[in-house]
N, C-alpha and C positions, 0 to 999 in steps of 0.2 A: 905735518904740523896741524894742530887742531885749533879751532877758534871757538870761543864761547860767546853765544849771542847774548847781548845785554837784555836783561829783563825789562819789560815795559814799565815805565814810571807813571804812576797815577798823579796827574797834575791837579793842582788846586783850581777849581773852576770858580772864578770870581762871580760870573753871571749867575751861576747856580746858587751860590751863597747869598747873593743879593736878593734873589727871589725865594729863598728858603723861608719857611714859616717862622723860624727862630730869629731871622734877621731883624724883623720889625720890633719885636719885644726886646731884643738885645740892644738895638739902637735906643729904644725908650729907656732901658736900664742905664745906659751910658749917660744919656741926657739927665736922668734923675740923679745920678751920682754927681754930675757937674753942678746941678742945681743945689744939691745938699751941701756941696763944698762952698758954693758961693754964699748960701744963706747962713752957714755956721762953720767957723774954722774947726770946732770940736768934732764935726762930722767925720773928717778924714783921719782922725787920730786912730792909731792901731787898736787901742783899748775899746773904742766905740765900735769899730768894724768887727772886732772879735765878739763883742757883746751881741751885735746884730746876728752874727753867725750862730751863736748859741741860742738866741731867741727863735730863729727860724728852723732850727734843727728838727724839732718835733713835728712841726707842720710839714717840713720837707720830707721826712720819713713817711708820713701818712700819704703825702701826695704821690710818692713813688708807686705805692700800691694802687692808689686811686687812678693813676694813669692807665693801668692795664684795664680797669673796669670801663673807663670812659672811651678808650680806643676801641673797646668791644662794642661800643654803642649803648652802654648801660650807665647806671648811676648808682652810687652808694651813699645814702644819707645817714647811715647808721655808724659811721666811723667814730664820731664823737662819743657815742654811747659805748662802743667797743673799747675805746680808749679808757673810759672810766671803769668799765667792768674788769678789764685786764689789770688795771692799777689797783683796784680794790682787792681783787683776788690775790695778787702778789703780796700786797700789804698784809692781808689777813694771814697768809701762810707764813710770812716772816714773823709776824707778831705771835704766831703759835709756836715759835721756836724751831721751825724747819730751816735748814741751811738755805742761804739766799740764792745760790745757783738753782736749786730745786724750785724755789718760789718763782724765779724768773721763768723757768720752763713751764710752770703751771700757768703763769700769766700769758705766755705766748701760745700755749695750747688752747686757752680760752679764746684768744683772738682767732686762731685757726678754725675752731669749732663754730664760732659765730659767723665767720666768713663762709664756711661750708653750708651752714643753715641758710644763709642768704642766697647762695648760688643754687642750692637744691630747690629752694622755694621758687626761684625765678624760672628754672628750666623744667621743673616737673609740674608746677601749677600753671605755668604759662601766663603768670601775672606780670605786668611791667615792673621792672626793677625799682622804678620810682615809688610805686605803691608798696612793694614788698619791703623795701628798706625804710620807707616812712613808717611802716608798722613795726619793724624790728628796732627802729630807733627808740620807740617807746618800750618795747619788750625788753631790750637789753638794759635800758635805763631803769626800768622797774625791777629787773633782776638785780641790778647793782644796789638799789635801795633795800631790796628784800634781804640779801645776804649780809648786808652791813647793818640792817635794822635802822637805816637812816643816819647812823652815827659815823663820824669821820674816823679815818685810820691815821694815827700819828706814830711815827717810828722814832725811837730814842737811840742816840748813839751808845747808850749803855747796854742796849740789847745785843746779844751775840750776832755778829756778822753785819750789823747795820752800817758800821763805819766803812767796811769794805764795799757794801752795796751802794752807798751814796757816792762813791768814787765814780760810778758809771755816769752819773748826771752832774756831779759837782767837780770832778777831777779835771786836770789840765795836762795835756801831753807836754813834757819838758817844762811844765809850769807855765806854759803860755797858751797853747791852743786848747780850747774847750773840748772835752771828750765827746760831748754831744755833737759837736761839729764833725769830729772824726767819724762817729757812727753814721752821720748823715752822708758824708762823702763816700764811705765804704758801701752803704746800702744803695746810694745813687749809682755807683759804678757797677754793682751787681745788676741793678735795674737796666742800665744801658746795655749790658751784655745780653741779658735775658730778652729784652724787647727787640733789639736790633740784630742780634747775632745767633739767636736760637730758633729752632723749629716752632717752639711755643709762641715766640714773638711774631714770626711770620704768620702763623695761624690766627693770632690775635688781630693783626691788621686785616687779614682776609675775612674773618667773621665780621669785624666792624665795618668793612667796606661793602660787603654784599653777603649776607648770611646764607641765602639760598644757594648762591654760586659756590660758596665755601663748602656747603653740605654736598653739592653735586660732585665736587672734585675729591671727596673722601675725607674731609676734615670733620672730626667729631666736635660739632659746634657746642653741644652741651658740656662736654669736658673742658673746652677752652673757657667757656663762660664761668663755670664753677671754679676753675683754676684761678681766674682773675679775681673773683670774690674772696677766695681763700687768701691770696696775696694781699688784698686790701685789708682783710681782717688781721692778718699777721703783722703788717706794718703799723696798723692802728694800735695793736697790742704792744709792739716795740716802743712806740712813742709813749704809750701809757706807762710802761715800766720805767722809761727814762724820766718821765714827769714825776713819778713817785720818788725816784732816786734823787732827783734834783731838789724837791721840796720836802721830802720825808713826810709828806702829808697828802691825803686825798680824801674826798668826800663824794657822796653819791651824785652830786650835780656837776662834778668836775668834767670839763670837756664839752659842756653845752655850747653849741654854736660852732664848734671846730670844723664840722663838716662843710659849712659854707666857705670858710677860709681855704680849706683844702681844695674844694672844687674850683674855687676862684683862681687859685694858683695854677692849677692844671689848664684851665681855660685861657687865662692870661698868657700862659706859655705856648699857646697855639694849637692845643688839641681841639678837635671839632666835637661839638656837643652830640652830633649824630653818629660819631664813630668813624673808624677807618683811617684816621690820621692823628698825629701827635708824636712827640719824641720825649725822651727823658731829659735831654739837654734843654728843651723848651720848658719842661716842668721845673727844672732847677732854676732857670732864669726867671720863671714866673714867681717862684718862691722867694728868690732874692729881691725881685721887684717889690713884692708886698712888704718884705722885711725892711727894705730901705725906705719905702714910702712911709711906713708907720714910724720909723726912727726919725725921719726928717720932721714929721709932724710933731712928735714928742719933744724933740730938741727945741723946736720953735714955739712950744707952749700952746699948740693947737688943741682945742677941746676934743675929748674922746668921741663926743657926739659928731663933731665935724669929720673926725677920722673915719667914722662909719659911713658918712655921706660920700666922702671922697673915694673910699674903697669901692662902694657901690657904683659910682660913676665910672671908675676905671674898668670894672667888670663889664658894664654896658658897652663901653667903648671897645673893649677887646672882642666881645661877641659881634658887635657891629662891624668891626674890621674883618673878622673871619667871614661873616656873611657877604661882605662886599667883595672879598678876595675870591670866594667861591663863585659868585655871580660873574665876576670878570673872567675866571677860567672857563666857565660854561660858555660865555659868549665867544671866547677865543677858540 
């Protein structure tokens, strides 16, 4: 008679969850949701929450790629410009009569190339990523204006393939769930697997935690960093293509300032500015937090100027909380 030993069951560790980096921002998100429900009954309506999901999708997709860069201990200030460059490129190709799937691939390729240039400049020139991407922010923005001659691109439903293309940004799954939210969920799931379940993700944490130690154990630090910037460029381009699909319109200044919102979402989600820590779950929560906060302020008629002030204060509070937590762990 044979017996089969029971496989060990992994139990949910309550204490570990309470002390997890995501727990604080998740608690803040829950409190924010309750506050929104108290301030306005319209806040909890399904249409409003789905609208919030659609509004945060593009920022969320960009934040997925930016998480890899920040966990690496780097920063990418050029994502807003890449967003515009990819959208303009896609729009121009569609306007030229090329099939929209090919145009989308062109837009994504532009994002990959821009991210590759950022990564190579950082690792080969040895210049801090803040400086490199501050420069490419202007370079990519200038390129966007040059190729479009400063004129906006407007797509008409009478053009071949435009009606199908706009379904990417305007369509709804089963007539209910915005397609942009579906894209965000899928890309976030891929990001979770890539960061937490792959060798590339392990190497990303290692490089961000201690670059020299990672090099000594055989990790190709340069390749990891370049890969992170490529992912950041790709997700920025994805968001740009979806933005064009949603509005059927793009101009050279589109996406200005998006990089600050993207970085804010990742930092609010618990990623450390100096690298080595951060999760995709935290980033998704950070994106949702920003989206709900802006929605609550809009519903209650708060001026957009005050919204900027409040968002800035939230970012400062998030970074301060991260610094305090680090100091506490160091003392412990």
